[in-house]
C-alpha positions, 0 to 999 in steps of 0.5 A: 643157536642152531650151528649153521656154517657161515659162507667164506667171507670178510665178515664176522659176526660182530658189529665191529667186522660189519661196520666194514659194510659199504652201500653199494652204488646201484643202490645209491644210484636207484633212488626209487623202488617199489615195495609190495604187500601182497597176502591172504590180508587182502581177501577181506580188504577191510581196515589195513594189512593187520586185518590178521591181528585185529580181527582178533582184537576185541573192540576193534572195527575190523573184530565187529566187521569179522563178527558181522560179515563172516561169523565168530572167530572160532567158526571162520579165522584168518586160516579160512581166508587163505583157500580164497587167496587164489592169486589167479590173475597174478602176472610177475611180468606184468607187475615187472612191466608196470614197475619199470614204466614207473621209473623204479629201479629195485623192487621189494615184495614182502616174502613174509608178513606178520601174519606167518603166511609165506609167500614164497617156497618155504621148506619149514612150514605147511603155511606157504603160497606154494603149498596151499592158496595160490599155489604158486611161487610168488616171490620165485616167479616174480624175482624172475620177472624183475630181473629180466626187466632189468630191475633189482630184486629184494624181499621183506621179511616179516617173521619178527612180529609173529612172535606175538601177532596172534595173542589177542586171539588167545583171550577168548573162544577163537581158533588161534587157541586150536592147537590143530592151527598152532604152526600157523597161529603160534606162538601168539606170546605177549609182546613184552615176553622176549622170543624163545631160541626155538622161535629165533632159530626159525627165524634165522633159517627161514631167512638163510633160506630165502637168500640161498633160494632167490639170492635178493639184493635187498632185506628190509626188516620191520622194527621188532628185531630190535629186541635184544633177543635178536641181536646175536642172530642179527649179527650171524644173519648179517655175516651170513648174508654179506659173505654170500653177496661177496660170493656172488660178486653183487652188492647188496642191502639190510634196511632196518628201523629204529635203533635195531643195529649200528647205522654202519652196519646197513641202512637206516630206514624211516617209515612214513618220514623222513630225515629233517636234512641232508644226512651224510649216511645213506637212508631210505623212507618208504610210504605207501601209494595209499593213505590208509593201508599197505595191503589192498583194502576196499575204498582206500584213498590214493595220493596224487602222482604230484604229492608223490613225485614231490616226496621222490624228489624231496628224500633224493634231495637228503641223501635219501631213496624212496620205497613206495608201496602198492598192495595188489588185490587178491587175485592178484591185479594192482588197483587202477588208481595205484597204476594210474598214479605209477605211470603218471611217476614214470612219466616225469621221471622219463623226461626229469629222471636225469635229476633224481637217478645217479645224483648226490646231494648238494650242499643244501637240500633246498630252499623255500618256505616248505620243510616238511615234518620230520621223524618217523610216521610224520607224514602228511599231505604237504603243498610246495610253492613256487619259492620252493626248490629242492637241488641234485648233483651229477658230476659237474651239473647242478640240478635245480628243481622247481617245485611248484608252477610260479605266479609270473614269468620269473623265478628267484633262486636265493641260493645261487646269489653271489652273497649266499657263497654256496655256489661259487663259480660262474654259470655259463649256462642254465637248460630248462630240461623238459624243453631242453632249451636254454633259459635266460638268467641273471645272476645278482647278489640276491639270487639267480633270476631265470625268466621263462616264457612258457611256464604255464606250458611246464609240468611241475616240478620243473628242472633246470640244470645249472652248467658252470 
């Protein structure tokens, strides 16, 4: 490992030392962030953001599509999409404005995806956005716009997976084999082989450059850092980043997946899934605004805003954050369907955000028949009912979120019943947050009954504020 001096600070490159890390309050209060997959893969706009790999995997739809649309992978390879990735309509301030209106509190663009193309001003490669393609520092420009919109800036770094990402292109006559482009496609090694010291040093140097150049307050890693060869580099980087943050006097977050690091040392992220209950250790889920891809593709299927609002509420009730991805087009514009959905989420949060931002979980996350699947990649469209509630708290207030419109003019919250022994204080007032109006209620042994004569005029999910 190359010797890069660690910044002065309390953290040493040892797990026991790194377990002293504390998750910052800004992150626990934020609840909702925006993930951005914007890159060269948005030029072909087919399949998903793994087009860069799958176009070299013989027999896949991407491979066949590439042959039919562009010709052989030797004549036109992934490198040839880079000059077409111009981002000519990229406006970081319009993006940041949209994300703020969506109600997000932090923004996490992918600084480098598995394809090895850096979206920032990278000193270690010619394959970066400042030197080819857009010829702009996408990450730097976005960082400035995001911060000027009072949002917190982070980055996602996926270079670990690049070790093997183009290896299928080595199996036939493609441009991956061309030595002239080894610095883009290489190393292209088997997934079963551990990365070399040279690769790991390069991974580390690029990462520390991102930290020092852009000072992100969140760094998201994908899953392959779990490989044993990464462990000493992870420990050194964690100490580097956390000590830098102490120097900046800013709280920072590292997101990791699976069992890559000890749980106390960073924030666990579960892709397209969630935990089954409240977890005492803060966590995050990430998912995409669309069903088929993280990067932009034509004919993607976008999730309705209500489904994503449900997801946000459910995750927050279980002591987590939601990082929601959008995939901009190659020209730098955000698809209309995504923009519409983000604004709908923002409108709901404008009214009901009090029950989300800055809250903490209650004794139970919710009640009702709909629990949702637990585990990574377990998400599927979920329909909530009028008997489904989720709970959050802030100071002495309990928020009860009714997930769907009731059939009649009364709802019953069983968990607040006298015989349930979960809520042991007297309820003095219940307020419907959207209307800022007091609700009529009665507390009985089997639950609290609330009557609202204008249920049909409320936008669901609806929030009730419980005062005691």
